[in-house]
N, C-alpha and C positions, 0 to 999 in steps of 0.2 A: 553680732558675730556668731553667736550660737545658732540663731535661726538660719544663717547661711550654711553652717555645717549640717544642720538637720535637713535642710532642703537637698544638699548634696548626698546625704546618706539615703534619703528617701528615693532620690533619683537613681542612685546606684542599685538599690534593692529592686526597684521597678525594672531597670534595664536587665539585671540578672534574672528576674522572673520571666521577662519576655524572651531572653535567649534560651532559658531552660525549657520553656514551652515550645519554642521553635525546634529545638533539638529533639524534644520528645515526639514531635509529629513526623520526624524523618522516617521512622520505621513504618508508619501507616502509608506513606507515599510510595515506598518501594513495594509494599504489598499490593497496592492498587495498580502500579505499573506492571508488576508480574502477572496480575490477573488479566489486565488488558492485553498483554502480550500473548498469553495462552489463549485468550478468546479470539484474538486476531489470527493467530496461526491455525486455529481450528477451521477458519474459513478459506485457507489457502488451497487445499485440495479441491473442494467443490468449485471454487472460482476458476482454478486451472482446468478442471474437467469441462466446465461450461465454456471456457474460451476455446478449448479444442473442439467441442461440439459445434460452436458457432463457426469455427474455421472449416469444419467438414461441410456444413451447409453452404457456406460461401464458396467452397471449392467445387461442390457439385453444381451449384447454380452457375458459377463462372465457366465451368467446363461445358455445360449445355449451351451457354451463350457463345462460346468460342466455336463449338461444333456447328451451331446454326449459322454463324457468320461465315465460317469456312465453306459450308455447303452452298450458301447463297452467292459466293464468289466475291465477298468484300475484300478490298485491298488493304484495310487497316487491321489485319489479324495480329501483326506483331505488337501493336499498341495494346490490343485487348489481352493478348497473352501475357505481356509484361505486367499489366495491371492486375490480372487475375493471379499470376504467380507471386507477385509482390504481396498481395493481400493475404494469400494463404501462408506464405513464409512469415509474414509479420505476426499473424495470429498464433502460429505454432511457436514462434520464438517468444512471444509474450508469456505464454503458459510456462515455458522453461525458465524465463527470467524471473517470473513471480516466485516459483519454487526456489530458485537459487537465492533470491533476495531475502526470503524469510527463512532460509536454511532448512527447508522441509525436504 
């Protein structure tokens, strides 16, 4: 009977120690998450600027393609314009959404 009580006591002490160590590590986790968040938000502005630069290059290339097709007398200018305008709009909106998502 006493060995059973001793086993339960040892089990209770071990469980208490495990819970205590788990609670002690909670502070380190929030510190790591805060460090990762600040590191991630430091990349938001360069990525947003890069997206806008890619959008500008796509816009210029698309504009030249539309101009060439227009001058050559192609009939599918509307399709080309919609694709070009949609890609430019998408890239501009992506940079805005990235900034809004991260609150920068």
